[in-house]
C-alpha positions, 0 to 999 in steps of 0.5 A: 735219283737212280741211286735211291731206286737201286738201293730200294731194289736191293733191300727187299726185306726189312723190319723196324725194331721197337728200339728204333733200328731198321734191319734188312737183309741184302741178298746181293751182298749176303749180309744182314745190316741195321741202322738208326731210322735216320740212316746213322750208325750203319752196321753189319749184324751178320756178314758171314755164312749167308747165301741168300738171306731173305726173311727177317723177324725180331723177338724184342722181348728175347732180344733175338733176330731170326732170319731165313736163308733160301740159299742154304740147304 
C-alpha cells in the first residue's frame, strides 16, 4: 500500500489522450512518460533537458504534447 501512495505523490500532473494513453510529468526523475491505461507499454517521452516539468497539454489534432517546466528560465 505504501508503494502506491508514494507513486501517487510523485505523479502530480497527468493527462489522458484520446488514443488511450496516459501521460504524466515526474519532477523527481525530471522526465515525461506515458503508458497504456492498463499500465502496459511504459515509455519515456522526454527524458533529457527537463528541470521541473509540471504542466501538460495534448493537441490531439496536431499530435503534439506541450509542457511547462518551472525549473528552466
